[in-house]
N, C-alpha and C positions, 0 to 999 in steps of 0.2 A: 507806710501803708499804701501810698499812691503807687509806688513801684510794684508792690505785690498785685495791686489791681490791674496795672498795665500788663504785667506778666500773664495774669489769668485771662485778661481780655485778648491778649495775643494768642494764647493757646487755644482759646475758644474760636477765634477767627481762623487760626490755622486748621483746626479740626473741621470747621465748616467748609473751608476751601478744599481740604483733602476729601471730605465726604462728597462735595459737588464734583470734584475731579474723578473720584472713583465711580460716581454715579454715571459718568459719561463713558466709562470704559465697558467694553464687552468682555465679560469674564468667561465666555464659552470657548471651547476648543474642540477640534476634531482632527486628529492627526492620523493619517493613513499612509501605508506603503503597500505596494503590490509586487509580487514576483511570480514569474512563470515557472511551474514545477512539472517535470516530466514524470507524472504519476497519476493514476486514476483518482478521480475525486473521492471515491469511497475509501481508498487507501489513505489519502490525506486526512479526510474527516475522522477516520477511526484512530489515527495516530494523535490528532489534536484533541480528540474527545476524552482522552485519559490523561489526567494530570501527572501520573507517574512517568509518562513518556517525556514530559517537559524537561526533565533533568538532563536528557541527551542533547538538547539544543538551546535551552534558555540562555540568552546572552548575559543575564545577571550572574550566572554561575561562574563565568570566566572573569567577571569584573570584581566579584566579592567572595573571597575565600572563607569569610566568617558566616556565610549564609547557611542557616539551618531550616530544613523543611519538615513540616508535620502534615501528614495526609489524613483526611477524614476517612470514615469507614467506607464511604462511597466516593470514588474518584472518576467515575464515568457517567456521562449523561446529565440530565436535569437534576439539580440538587447536589451535584458533586462539588467538592471543594478541597482546598488546602490552605495552609497558613505558613508564615515564615518569620524568622527573627534574624537580625543582622546587627553586628557591632558597628557597622559602617553606615548603613542606610536606614536602620530601624526596622520595624516589623510591618506586617500587613496580612491580608487574607484575600481569597478569591473564591467565587462561587459561580457555577454555571446556572443561568436562569432559564434558557430556552435553547433547544436544538432543532434544526431542520436537517434531517439526515442527508449527508453528502453535499449540502449546499451552504449551511450557515450555522454558526454557534454564537450565542449571545451570553456574555458573562458580566459579572460585577466585581470590581476590585477596590480594595480599601487600603490606603497607605497611612501609616502613622507619621505625622509631620509636626513641626513646631507650632503650626497653626491649628493643630487638632487632626482629627481623622478626615482624610480626603478621599472622596468616592468618585470613581470613574466607571464608565461603561466600556467594556471591551467587546469587539465583535470580529468574527472571521467570516469572510465570504469566499466561497469556492465556486469558480465558474469554469465549466468544462471547455476545453479547447481541443484542437486536432492532435496536439502532442501531449496533452495531459490536462492541466488546469492552471488558471490564474488564481493565486492565493492572495487575498487582501487581509491585512491586519490593521484594525482601527482602534483608537482609544479616544473617547470623547467624554465631555462633562462640563461642569461649570464651577469655577473657583469661588470660594467664599468672598463676601463683599470686600474685606480688608486685603485680600490677596489677588484681586482682579488684575492688578498691574502685571502679574506673572503669566497671564494667559498667552500673551504674544510669544513668550519664551518657551511654551510647551512644544511648539513645532521643532525648535532647535534642540530641545532636551529629549523628546520622545522619538522623533523621526529617526535619528541614527540607531537608536536602540531597536526599533522595529526592523530597519534594514538589516542589521546584523542578525537579529533573531530569525528573519526569513531566510537569510543566507545559510545559517547553521541548520535550520529545519530542513532545507533542501538537501544539504550535504548529508544529513543524517538519514533522510528518507531514501536517498539513492543507495546508501550503504545497506539499508535494510532490504531493499528490493533485490540486491545482488547476493544476499545470503542463500546458500544452497547446501544440501546434505545428500550424500550418496550412501545407501545402505545395501549390503549384499544379503540376500535371503537364502542363499544356498540352492541346492537342487530341489525342485518341487515337481509334483505330478499335476500337470495341467489337464483338465477334464475334456477340453475340446468342445465341439458342437457345431451347429449350423450358424451361418452368419450371412448377412446381406452385404454386398460389396460392390465397389467400383475399382477398376484398374487403370493405371496411367503410367506413362514414361515421362521422365523429366530430367533436366539438369539438377544436380544436387542442390545448388544454391537457389533454385527456383521452386523447390518443393513446398515450402510453407504455404504460399497462397493457394496452391492446388489442393493441399490437404484440407484446408478450411472449406474451400468450395465443394469438395467432394463430400465432406461430412454433412454440409447443409443440404446437398442434393439427396443424400441417403435419408436424412431426417424428413425431408419433404415427401419423398417417395413413400416412406413408411406411413406417414400420416395420411397421405392421399389414398393409400391402398389398405389401410387398417392393419398394418403389420406391427406387432408389438416388439419393440426393442427391449432386450432383457439385460443389457449391460453397457459398459462404457465403450466408446469407439476405440479402434486400434489401427495401426498401420503394419501391414505384413510386407516384409521386404523380400522380393523375388530376386532382385539383383541390385548390388550397390557397388559401383565401380569408382572408387576414389581416384584412381589414376587418371581416368578419362572424365571424371566429374559427372557421371550419369547414373540414373537409377530407374528401376522398374518396381512398382509397388502397388498394393491394393489397400484401400481404406474400407474398413468394415464395421458393422455393428452386430453383436450377438443377437440371435433370435431364437425363439422357443422351439420352432419346428421348421421343416423345409418349406420354402415358399416357391411356387412356380411363377416366375415373373413373365410379363407379357413378351411375346415374340418381337424381337428387334430392340428390346430394352437394353440399355447399357448397364442397368442394375441387374446383378446376378446373385444367385445363392450358392454358397460354398459350404464345405464341411471340413472342420479341422479335427484330425485324429488326436486321440489322447496320447500324451507323451511326456517325457521328462525334459525340464528346462531349468537352466540356471537363471535365477531371478535377481534383478537389481532394481532398487527403487530410488528415483531421483525426487527430492523435495526441493523445488526451486524453478527458476525460469527455464524455458526451453533452450535458451542460449547455452545452457550447461549440458545439453544432451550429448554432444560430442565427447565431453569429458566423462560422462556417465558410461557411455558405450565403451570407451577406451579402458576405464577401470574395471568394467564388467568382464571384458575379454582378458584383461591382465589377471584378475582374481581367479578366473576359470582355469588359467594356466597353472595355478598353484594347486589345483585339485589333482589327486593321484588316481582316483577311481573313475573320473569322468573326463571326456574330451568333447569338443564341438562336433556335432553330427554333420557329416558331409554325404550327400547334399542335405541341406536343411534351410529352413526359412525363419529367421528371427523376427520378432515383432515387438512393438511397444504399445502399451495400453494407457490411455489418457483418463485417469481416474476422475479428475475434474477438469475444468477448462476455463479460459479467461472470461467467458461470458458469465459464469457463476462465481468465479474466483478472481477478482480484479487484482489482487496482490500476487505478482509472479513468484514471490518467495514461498507461497503456499500451494503452488501447483504440484500435483503428484503424477508422476509418470513411472510406469512399471516396464522394465525391459526384460524380455524372455529370450534366452539363447538356447536353441535345441542342443541337447547333449545325449551321449550314449555312454553306457557303462563299459569301461575297459575290460572288466573281468568277465563280461558275458559275451557270448557269440552273437554276432549280428546276422 
């Protein structure tokens, strides 16, 4: 009996010592990693905000082939959630608690563990930079009393997972930004009309900054003079010399009626006659415009009834723009090549 008493006393003392030891430990953890991503904060936020996108970059998918995901009815924004089961790691669930558009997402995650359900707070911070955004992924929480000793190991356990996840997310978002589609719309009847414009000459590789500056000048002029713009901006190509790398072009905005601009103003009013054009639409970054123009001319050569009009001035219309459409994969540009009917006398 004395031995039994000593064993019980030893166990009690061990329990007390262990409790005292655990009481001295800090069971909290906050593991973060940050990566610079060359994408607009809105693009990053929108991709992160939908759990269905996580299958494209989640590091756990490449680590565990037994992972099975179940999405809730809502997978976007506050209240969104999903759950998973795994033969290797067990199950869990996640829910979005709060979102601050384009800046932060706050989520709650639950893991099924041998110690019971473990809850952590997950947060994403998106900070705009000159080249895109710094994306921070953080996981924080407090371990149960009996598992406090594991808190120091959370950095080693979760840190590499965050690093790999951010790397995969970056790779995936870059692929999405480069997606583009070219669609040929055939020959269309363009109605023409009055337009406000500016004209410039430039080296081809220096056109983009000029285009943007000219659009802003036209918008400012229209606003200051009460001119109503009735459509999307466009670039009209008067000359495009690839061999010498030079171009002459006008940037314009459609207007409802003829406007007499002030004497000496660089802003002028033009009129585009109605005519037939071969239309091609690019969905994607402006970096793909050269490809779109090449395919447009190539497709036009396959037509038997029409040919390129000479002389003629092709143009491209910017249906939306980076100021309102931060994802370059969603930009819409329409290309119009002037054509004539081979079967009709000109």
